PLY file of the C-alpha trace (Angstrom):
ply
format ascii 1.0
element vertex 550
property float x
property float y
property float z
element edge 549
property int vertex1
property int vertex2
end_header
-11.67 -2.89 15.31
-14.00 0.23 15.47
-11.10 2.02 17.19
-9.13 2.30 13.93
-9.41 4.67 10.99
-10.77 3.69 7.58
-7.32 3.91 5.83
-5.97 1.48 8.43
-8.28 -1.16 6.93
-6.53 -0.74 3.58
-3.10 -0.91 5.22
-3.92 -4.18 6.96
-5.48 -5.73 3.85
-2.38 -4.81 1.80
-0.14 -6.29 4.48
-2.08 -9.59 4.65
-2.78 -10.00 0.93
-0.55 -7.63 -1.07
-1.12 -9.40 -4.41
-4.79 -10.26 -4.00
-7.14 -8.37 -6.36
-8.72 -5.32 -4.78
-10.49 -3.86 -7.83
-11.66 -5.25 -11.16
-12.55 -2.65 -13.80
-13.42 -3.73 -17.35
-10.67 -6.33 -17.47
-8.03 -4.43 -15.48
-7.16 -5.67 -11.99
-5.53 -3.63 -9.22
-4.01 -5.52 -6.28
-4.10 -4.43 -2.66
-0.49 -3.28 -2.48
-0.95 -1.21 -5.65
-4.21 0.29 -4.33
-2.58 1.32 -1.06
0.35 2.90 -2.89
-2.01 4.78 -5.23
-3.97 6.11 -2.24
-0.70 7.17 -0.56
0.43 9.02 -3.69
-2.94 10.75 -3.94
-2.69 11.85 -0.30
0.79 13.24 -0.95
-0.56 15.07 -4.02
-3.31 16.64 -1.92
-0.65 17.82 0.50
1.18 19.50 -2.38
-2.07 21.28 -3.29
-2.34 22.62 0.25
-5.15 20.39 1.50
-5.11 20.27 5.29
-6.69 17.83 7.77
-10.37 18.70 8.15
-10.68 20.22 4.66
-13.52 18.89 2.53
-12.73 17.24 -0.80
-15.66 16.63 -3.15
-15.72 13.38 -5.15
-17.95 13.79 -8.23
-17.32 10.39 -9.77
-19.10 7.20 -10.81
-17.86 3.78 -9.69
-14.28 3.58 -10.96
-10.81 2.99 -9.51
-10.26 6.75 -9.16
-13.23 6.94 -6.79
-11.68 4.34 -4.48
-8.15 5.75 -4.72
-9.36 9.28 -4.03
-11.59 8.25 -1.12
-8.81 6.46 0.74
-6.30 9.15 -0.23
-8.49 11.95 1.12
-8.96 10.10 4.40
-5.24 9.27 4.57
-4.54 13.01 4.43
-6.92 13.55 7.35
-9.38 15.44 5.13
-13.10 14.72 4.73
-14.48 13.01 1.63
-17.77 14.37 0.27
-19.16 12.01 -2.39
-21.65 13.45 -4.91
-23.79 11.97 -7.65
-22.08 12.93 -10.95
-25.54 13.00 -12.59
-26.90 15.62 -10.16
-28.44 18.73 -11.65
-26.42 21.93 -11.54
-28.70 23.34 -8.83
-28.36 20.24 -6.64
-24.59 20.12 -7.03
-24.17 23.85 -6.41
-26.10 23.61 -3.14
-24.08 20.67 -1.87
-20.68 22.09 -2.85
-21.51 25.44 -1.29
-22.85 23.79 1.85
-19.80 21.60 2.50
-17.33 24.34 1.48
-15.10 21.98 -0.50
-11.76 23.51 -1.55
-10.93 20.69 -3.95
-13.11 18.52 -6.16
-12.25 15.34 -8.04
-14.31 15.36 -11.23
-14.90 13.10 -14.18
-14.10 14.90 -17.42
-17.70 14.52 -18.60
-18.91 16.29 -15.43
-16.36 19.09 -15.67
-18.50 21.55 -17.70
-21.23 21.57 -15.03
-18.72 22.19 -12.23
-16.89 24.78 -14.31
-20.11 26.75 -14.85
-20.68 27.17 -11.13
-17.08 27.50 -10.01
-17.17 31.29 -9.71
-19.70 31.13 -6.88
-17.92 28.37 -4.95
-14.74 28.24 -2.83
-13.18 25.61 -5.13
-9.45 26.20 -5.60
-8.49 23.06 -7.50
-10.34 20.68 -9.80
-8.70 17.27 -10.18
-9.96 15.88 -13.50
-9.90 12.27 -14.63
-11.43 9.99 -17.27
-12.83 6.47 -17.25
-10.36 5.66 -20.04
-7.41 6.24 -17.68
-7.93 2.91 -15.91
-8.96 0.77 -18.85
-6.57 -2.03 -19.90
-4.04 -1.04 -22.58
-5.79 -3.21 -25.15
-9.02 -1.27 -24.73
-7.23 2.09 -24.77
-5.54 1.11 -28.00
-8.87 0.11 -29.52
-10.27 3.54 -28.67
-7.38 5.20 -30.51
-7.96 3.28 -33.74
-9.19 5.50 -36.60
-12.54 3.79 -36.80
-15.89 5.53 -36.56
-17.16 3.00 -34.04
-14.09 3.42 -31.84
-14.40 7.21 -32.03
-18.00 6.99 -30.94
-17.06 4.77 -28.01
-14.36 7.15 -26.91
-16.79 10.08 -27.11
-19.03 8.23 -24.66
-16.17 7.70 -22.22
-14.23 10.96 -22.44
-14.73 14.67 -22.90
-12.23 17.48 -23.63
-11.17 19.59 -20.65
-9.91 23.15 -21.19
-6.65 24.26 -19.59
-8.34 26.41 -16.93
-6.55 27.77 -13.84
-6.59 25.30 -10.97
-7.25 22.26 -13.16
-5.00 19.35 -12.21
-4.89 15.98 -14.02
-5.57 13.03 -11.72
-2.36 11.48 -13.07
-0.39 14.41 -11.61
-1.43 13.29 -8.13
-0.29 9.76 -8.93
3.33 10.59 -9.65
5.83 9.22 -7.10
6.70 11.46 -4.17
9.23 11.29 -1.39
6.49 12.27 1.02
4.61 9.10 1.98
1.35 9.58 3.82
1.12 5.99 5.06
2.35 6.87 8.55
-0.18 9.67 9.10
-2.35 8.72 12.04
-6.03 9.66 11.88
-8.15 9.85 15.00
-11.12 7.46 14.52
-13.44 10.01 16.11
-12.73 12.50 13.30
-15.10 12.97 10.41
-14.40 10.70 7.46
-17.24 11.57 5.09
-20.20 13.86 4.56
-22.90 12.02 2.62
-25.87 14.02 1.38
-29.22 12.41 1.97
-31.67 11.83 -0.86
-33.70 14.82 0.29
-36.94 13.10 1.29
-38.05 16.39 2.80
-36.75 19.65 1.37
-33.13 20.01 0.32
-30.61 17.25 1.05
-28.53 17.64 4.19
-24.98 16.52 4.79
-24.77 13.50 7.10
-21.52 13.54 9.09
-19.99 10.07 9.41
-16.86 9.45 11.44
-14.17 6.85 10.83
-15.55 4.96 13.84
-19.09 5.00 12.36
-17.99 3.50 9.05
-15.60 0.92 10.50
-18.15 -0.12 13.12
-20.84 -0.71 10.49
-18.45 -2.78 8.37
-17.58 -4.83 11.49
-21.28 -5.32 12.23
-21.94 -6.55 8.71
-19.09 -9.07 8.91
-20.18 -10.23 12.37
-23.60 -10.88 10.82
-22.22 -12.73 7.80
-20.30 -15.51 9.50
-19.53 -17.16 6.16
-17.26 -14.34 4.95
-13.73 -15.53 4.06
-10.70 -13.29 4.38
-9.16 -12.56 1.00
-11.64 -14.74 -0.89
-14.85 -12.75 -1.38
-15.79 -10.96 -4.61
-18.37 -8.16 -4.32
-20.36 -6.90 -7.29
-20.04 -3.11 -7.04
-22.99 -1.88 -9.07
-24.52 0.21 -6.27
-23.15 3.77 -6.51
-20.25 4.36 -4.13
-21.43 7.93 -3.56
-24.46 6.47 -1.73
-24.01 5.18 1.83
-25.30 1.69 0.92
-22.69 1.30 -1.80
-19.99 3.08 0.21
-20.12 0.59 3.07
-21.25 -2.65 1.40
-19.25 -2.31 -1.83
-16.08 -0.59 -0.64
-15.34 -0.39 3.10
-16.66 -3.83 4.11
-14.86 -5.65 1.25
-11.56 -3.86 2.00
-11.83 -4.89 5.67
-11.67 -8.53 4.57
-9.31 -7.96 1.61
-12.04 -8.88 -0.86
-12.20 -7.94 -4.53
-14.75 -5.43 -5.85
-16.02 -5.55 -9.42
-16.66 -1.89 -10.28
-19.44 -1.00 -12.74
-19.73 2.76 -13.47
-23.48 2.54 -14.03
-26.21 -0.04 -14.22
-26.09 -1.76 -17.60
-27.95 -5.05 -17.62
-25.76 -6.70 -20.25
-22.52 -5.56 -18.61
-23.78 -6.81 -15.26
-24.58 -10.25 -16.65
-21.10 -10.37 -18.23
-19.58 -9.46 -14.85
-21.53 -12.24 -13.15
-20.09 -14.77 -15.59
-16.53 -13.48 -15.68
-15.85 -12.71 -12.01
-18.32 -15.07 -10.26
-19.10 -12.63 -7.40
-19.92 -14.11 -4.02
-21.66 -11.01 -2.58
-24.29 -9.07 -4.51
-25.58 -5.94 -2.72
-28.57 -4.53 -4.58
-32.08 -3.17 -4.50
-35.29 -4.94 -5.57
-35.68 -2.98 -8.81
-32.10 -3.84 -9.80
-32.65 -7.54 -9.11
-35.86 -7.47 -11.18
-34.07 -5.92 -14.15
-31.30 -8.51 -14.00
-33.85 -11.32 -13.78
-35.64 -9.89 -16.83
-32.48 -10.16 -18.95
-32.87 -12.68 -21.79
-29.11 -13.33 -21.50
-29.22 -14.43 -17.85
-28.68 -18.14 -17.22
-29.43 -19.87 -13.89
-25.74 -20.74 -13.58
-24.84 -17.01 -13.60
-26.19 -16.60 -10.07
-25.05 -19.85 -8.49
-21.72 -18.42 -7.37
-23.41 -15.68 -5.33
-23.17 -16.64 -1.66
-25.43 -13.87 -0.38
-27.75 -11.26 -1.92
-28.07 -8.15 0.28
-31.30 -6.29 -0.51
-31.96 -2.84 0.90
-33.20 0.72 0.25
-36.79 -0.34 -0.52
-39.20 -3.14 0.30
-38.48 -6.58 -1.13
-41.56 -8.04 -2.80
-42.50 -11.72 -2.66
-42.36 -11.92 -6.45
-38.73 -10.71 -6.59
-37.66 -13.02 -3.76
-39.43 -15.94 -5.43
-37.81 -15.32 -8.82
-34.34 -15.13 -7.27
-34.98 -18.29 -5.29
-36.07 -20.14 -8.43
-32.70 -19.30 -10.05
-30.63 -20.37 -7.09
-30.63 -17.13 -5.10
-31.76 -18.77 -1.85
-29.37 -16.82 0.38
-31.26 -13.56 -0.02
-31.63 -11.26 2.97
-33.61 -8.07 3.31
-31.98 -5.34 5.40
-32.88 -1.89 6.67
-30.76 1.18 7.09
-30.43 4.88 6.50
-27.56 7.21 5.70
-27.56 8.49 9.29
-26.64 4.96 10.45
-23.72 4.39 8.04
-26.21 2.83 6.88
-27.11 -0.70 8.13
-29.39 -1.09 11.17
-31.17 -4.44 10.85
-30.82 -7.56 8.72
-32.40 -10.93 8.30
-30.44 -14.05 9.22
-28.61 -15.63 6.31
-30.20 -18.96 5.57
-33.47 -20.64 6.55
-34.12 -18.30 9.49
-34.76 -15.31 7.22
-38.18 -13.68 7.35
-37.89 -11.44 4.32
-41.36 -10.01 4.79
-39.58 -8.11 7.58
-36.26 -6.26 7.58
-34.83 -8.60 10.20
-33.45 -7.97 13.67
-30.92 -5.37 14.91
-27.28 -5.88 13.96
-24.80 -6.68 16.76
-24.30 -3.71 19.06
-27.44 -2.00 17.75
-30.55 -1.15 19.76
-33.89 -0.54 18.04
-37.06 0.47 19.86
-40.50 1.55 18.66
-41.83 4.73 20.27
-45.04 6.72 20.21
-44.83 9.24 17.38
-46.33 12.05 19.46
-44.64 11.09 22.75
-41.22 9.70 21.77
-40.31 8.94 25.40
-43.05 6.26 25.46
-41.77 2.90 24.25
-44.39 0.72 22.57
-44.78 -3.02 22.89
-44.69 -5.81 20.30
-47.17 -5.34 17.48
-47.74 -1.64 18.15
-46.76 0.64 15.22
-44.67 3.69 15.97
-41.46 5.50 15.05
-38.26 3.46 14.90
-35.49 4.86 17.12
-31.93 3.52 16.86
-28.76 3.60 18.94
-25.38 2.07 18.13
-21.76 2.83 17.16
-22.82 3.40 13.54
-25.14 6.33 14.35
-23.89 9.55 12.76
-22.36 12.61 14.42
-25.01 15.04 13.15
-25.96 17.11 10.13
-23.37 19.44 8.62
-24.20 23.10 9.31
-27.59 22.15 10.81
-27.39 22.10 14.63
-31.13 22.61 15.13
-32.13 19.67 12.92
-29.39 17.60 14.56
-30.86 18.34 18.01
-34.30 17.33 16.76
-32.98 14.06 15.33
-30.33 12.97 17.86
-30.87 12.72 21.62
-28.41 11.01 23.97
-27.15 8.84 21.12
-30.65 7.83 19.97
-31.50 8.50 16.32
-35.09 9.27 15.39
-35.35 7.64 11.98
-38.65 9.16 10.87
-39.68 5.67 9.75
-42.83 4.02 11.08
-42.50 0.36 11.93
-43.52 -2.46 14.19
-41.52 -5.10 16.07
-42.78 -8.60 16.82
-42.06 -10.63 19.95
-39.01 -12.23 18.33
-37.44 -8.84 17.61
-38.07 -8.84 13.85
-38.83 -5.37 12.53
-41.28 -4.48 9.77
-40.98 -1.01 8.26
-44.42 0.33 7.42
-43.76 3.81 6.07
-41.84 7.03 6.21
-43.50 9.18 8.82
-43.74 12.02 6.28
-45.58 9.71 3.85
-48.33 8.69 6.29
-51.81 9.75 5.23
-54.34 10.86 7.86
-57.94 10.27 6.77
-60.52 11.42 9.34
-57.94 10.82 12.06
-57.08 7.29 10.84
-53.58 6.45 9.63
-53.20 5.04 6.12
-49.90 3.44 5.14
-49.30 4.02 1.40
-47.35 0.76 1.08
-50.36 -1.24 2.26
-52.59 0.29 -0.44
-49.85 -0.11 -3.07
-49.50 -3.80 -2.26
-53.22 -4.32 -2.93
-53.12 -2.30 -6.16
-50.20 -4.34 -7.52
-52.28 -7.49 -7.30
-54.45 -6.20 -10.14
-53.14 -7.27 -13.59
-53.71 -3.77 -15.02
-51.23 -2.20 -12.58
-47.64 -2.29 -13.79
-46.46 0.09 -11.07
-48.06 2.46 -8.58
-47.55 4.96 -5.78
-50.04 6.27 -3.22
-50.01 9.76 -1.73
-52.24 11.95 0.38
-53.78 15.26 -0.67
-55.60 17.89 1.43
-59.32 17.33 1.86
-61.65 19.80 3.58
-63.89 17.15 5.13
-61.45 14.37 6.04
-58.13 16.18 6.42
-56.54 14.14 3.64
-57.71 11.82 0.91
-55.91 8.87 -0.65
-54.78 9.23 -4.27
-53.36 6.36 -6.35
-50.88 7.16 -9.14
-50.89 4.19 -11.52
-48.66 3.08 -14.38
-50.94 0.81 -16.37
-49.90 -2.43 -17.98
-49.65 -1.94 -21.78
-51.65 -5.10 -22.40
-54.36 -4.38 -19.82
-55.61 -0.77 -19.62
-57.46 -0.04 -16.38
-60.55 1.89 -15.41
-60.91 3.78 -12.14
-64.13 1.93 -11.30
-62.43 -1.41 -11.81
-59.53 -0.52 -9.53
-61.89 0.90 -6.91
-63.89 -2.31 -6.78
-60.64 -4.27 -6.51
-59.44 -2.17 -3.57
-62.77 -2.36 -1.77
-62.37 -6.15 -1.61
-59.19 -5.91 0.48
-59.13 -2.51 2.21
-61.18 -0.75 4.86
-63.31 1.99 3.33
-61.14 4.94 4.49
-58.05 3.32 2.91
-59.60 2.97 -0.56
-58.18 5.62 -2.92
-60.59 8.41 -3.76
-58.89 8.96 -7.13
-56.85 6.92 -9.61
-54.50 8.93 -11.83
-52.65 7.38 -14.77
-48.92 8.17 -15.12
-46.39 7.10 -17.77
-43.83 6.35 -15.02
-42.92 7.10 -11.41
-40.04 9.30 -10.21
-37.34 7.27 -8.49
-34.13 8.07 -6.66
-30.72 6.70 -7.65
-31.44 3.41 -5.87
-34.79 2.89 -7.55
-36.99 3.93 -4.61
-40.16 5.84 -5.54
-39.91 9.48 -4.43
-43.42 10.28 -3.24
-42.41 13.85 -2.43
-41.92 14.57 -6.14
-45.31 13.08 -6.94
-46.89 15.36 -4.35
-45.03 18.34 -5.81
-46.22 17.46 -9.33
-49.80 17.19 -8.09
-49.58 20.53 -6.29
-48.13 22.23 -9.37
-50.92 20.82 -11.53
-53.57 21.95 -9.04
-52.27 25.53 -8.80
-53.43 26.69 -12.29
-56.84 25.13 -11.67
-57.15 27.00 -8.39
-56.18 30.32 -9.98
-58.70 29.84 -12.77
-61.46 29.00 -10.31
-61.82 25.42 -11.54
0 1
1 2
2 3
3 4
4 5
5 6
6 7
7 8
8 9
9 10
10 11
11 12
12 13
13 14
14 15
15 16
16 17
17 18
18 19
19 20
20 21
21 22
22 23
23 24
24 25
25 26
26 27
27 28
28 29
29 30
30 31
31 32
32 33
33 34
34 35
35 36
36 37
37 38
38 39
39 40
40 41
41 42
42 43
43 44
44 45
45 46
46 47
47 48
48 49
49 50
50 51
51 52
52 53
53 54
54 55
55 56
56 57
57 58
58 59
59 60
60 61
61 62
62 63
63 64
64 65
65 66
66 67
67 68
68 69
69 70
70 71
71 72
72 73
73 74
74 75
75 76
76 77
77 78
78 79
79 80
80 81
81 82
82 83
83 84
84 85
85 86
86 87
87 88
88 89
89 90
90 91
91 92
92 93
93 94
94 95
95 96
96 97
97 98
98 99
99 100
100 101
101 102
102 103
103 104
104 105
105 106
106 107
107 108
108 109
109 110
110 111
111 112
112 113
113 114
114 115
115 116
116 117
117 118
118 119
119 120
120 121
121 122
122 123
123 124
124 125
125 126
126 127
127 128
128 129
129 130
130 131
131 132
132 133
133 134
134 135
135 136
136 137
137 138
138 139
139 140
140 141
141 142
142 143
143 144
144 145
145 146
146 147
147 148
148 149
149 150
150 151
151 152
152 153
153 154
154 155
155 156
156 157
157 158
158 159
159 160
160 161
161 162
162 163
163 164
164 165
165 166
166 167
167 168
168 169
169 170
170 171
171 172
172 173
173 174
174 175
175 176
176 177
177 178
178 179
179 180
180 181
181 182
182 183
183 184
184 185
185 186
186 187
187 188
188 189
189 190
190 191
191 192
192 193
193 194
194 195
195 196
196 197
197 198
198 199
199 200
200 201
201 202
202 203
203 204
204 205
205 206
206 207
207 208
208 209
209 210
210 211
211 212
212 213
213 214
214 215
215 216
216 217
217 218
218 219
219 220
220 221
221 222
222 223
223 224
224 225
225 226
226 227
227 228
228 229
229 230
230 231
231 232
232 233
233 234
234 235
235 236
236 237
237 238
238 239
239 240
240 241
241 242
242 243
243 244
244 245
245 246
246 247
247 248
248 249
249 250
250 251
251 252
252 253
253 254
254 255
255 256
256 257
257 258
258 259
259 260
260 261
261 262
262 263
263 264
264 265
265 266
266 267
267 268
268 269
269 270
270 271
271 272
272 273
273 274
274 275
275 276
276 277
277 278
278 279
279 280
280 281
281 282
282 283
283 284
284 285
285 286
286 287
287 288
288 289
289 290
290 291
291 292
292 293
293 294
294 295
295 296
296 297
297 298
298 299
299 300
300 301
301 302
302 303
303 304
304 305
305 306
306 307
307 308
308 309
309 310
310 311
311 312
312 313
313 314
314 315
315 316
316 317
317 318
318 319
319 320
320 321
321 322
322 323
323 324
324 325
325 326
326 327
327 328
328 329
329 330
330 331
331 332
332 333
333 334
334 335
335 336
336 337
337 338
338 339
339 340
340 341
341 342
342 343
343 344
344 345
345 346
346 347
347 348
348 349
349 350
350 351
351 352
352 353
353 354
354 355
355 356
356 357
357 358
358 359
359 360
360 361
361 362
362 363
363 364
364 365
365 366
366 367
367 368
368 369
369 370
370 371
371 372
372 373
373 374
374 375
375 376
376 377
377 378
378 379
379 380
380 381
381 382
382 383
383 384
384 385
385 386
386 387
387 388
388 389
389 390
390 391
391 392
392 393
393 394
394 395
395 396
396 397
397 398
398 399
399 400
400 401
401 402
402 403
403 404
404 405
405 406
406 407
407 408
408 409
409 410
410 411
411 412
412 413
413 414
414 415
415 416
416 417
417 418
418 419
419 420
420 421
421 422
422 423
423 424
424 425
425 426
426 427
427 428
428 429
429 430
430 431
431 432
432 433
433 434
434 435
435 436
436 437
437 438
438 439
439 440
440 441
441 442
442 443
443 444
444 445
445 446
446 447
447 448
448 449
449 450
450 451
451 452
452 453
453 454
454 455
455 456
456 457
457 458
458 459
459 460
460 461
461 462
462 463
463 464
464 465
465 466
466 467
467 468
468 469
469 470
470 471
471 472
472 473
473 474
474 475
475 476
476 477
477 478
478 479
479 480
480 481
481 482
482 483
483 484
484 485
485 486
486 487
487 488
488 489
489 490
490 491
491 492
492 493
493 494
494 495
495 496
496 497
497 498
498 499
499 500
500 501
501 502
502 503
503 504
504 505
505 506
506 507
507 508
508 509
509 510
510 511
511 512
512 513
513 514
514 515
515 516
516 517
517 518
518 519
519 520
520 521
521 522
522 523
523 524
524 525
525 526
526 527
527 528
528 529
529 530
530 531
531 532
532 533
533 534
534 535
535 536
536 537
537 538
538 539
539 540
540 541
541 542
542 543
543 544
544 545
545 546
546 547
547 548
548 549
């Protein structure tokens, strides 16, 4: 199967199950035959616009049918899809669009003003504009047209006016029937399918080049792992953003491979998610721990809402015992913690589904995947069980390199082995535990401090609602440990109290030297704490003090 292109998966699903639901979107259902035809029409429309194989097409969209249609249509044309977060800042979006050199962008009408403002400095020739309203059921569209204040307000939230600028093309224009069908266009699986920009853990985000073979291989690996998957019968809850590699593979490519339905939610809304659980009874729920916690906190959630879920796939950040326990208490026993990164399409390891899971770890390597732990300073030295070091990965899902960054690619990829930059340990049974990002490690007097270890201890204190630990320069010890704490509203903390708490469980050099209150913590789009931004905030706050001599 890895020897086929991504659009071939859609062709085969439409052939096996032409009438089966492919997408559910606020009450509207699109079948597999209709989805394939829409993708074919979009590919033909791109051809009319002059898009050639190898061209980059930016997708600046939330989760919606247009995102799926455009993705498969771009790949059908032989072009490269470049998904972007529609909520990115203008600076972030400008950098990514300039870096990938996209000639065409597919944009939500509400995102159009930001793209329009930067268009003069970019090589964009055409902007394909669409609206969330376009794929709502007719009953909902009619309700939005009623002359009621409430309906007008709802429509204002879903749509935005788009001026008749040169190069602007309605999405519907690319959906009109054409004699030119792109279904027979053969795409070499070794060609690039997508460029996904990383979250930018260090410096600016870089474009990760994923081939058709990478994406199809990872979907195959996930299905080989989940032996309970049923062709044409699964329903995946698509709340993870499709512009992120986790959502792209788990909530779009893998479901299409098995002709499963995807329930698309444009953004996380707890009430809408609970409604989707009840209405569509999803069997697969990919998510992140913070998302699960928010769903479990909903006063509208009933235990029966989760009983139809066959498997919960947790990734992107560490799964806490509390979250796992709460899900288990409501029937979510088939919860597995996984590990991956964008450069691996993204899944690398996973826990067994069922009683063999050890969710304190991230599981064992997926089929066809090799994972070894190496010395961080001497990466050619492989470490044994129980020895912490850098995780290095090899497999068919490992990316082709970074776009326009050959030097960084050479530093990251060697003979098919990917240096993840993550510090972990493997036990004798092959289960992997991720300890930290290498860039987040704190060196105190030559000793390594893992922030996650200190954070776990801090969270045991009732005054700590949330926390993050970083390192800051220290003249005597190299670095010192600093705890950034969001206090519980009902239990204000004192630094002395937290220090005494930490001293009970941590070696002296691991105990934070300072405890700083914060109203909240910066997180990425998947809910993971971005320690880099905390370090930047701390450095910016320290700069005025240094200039004033304080």
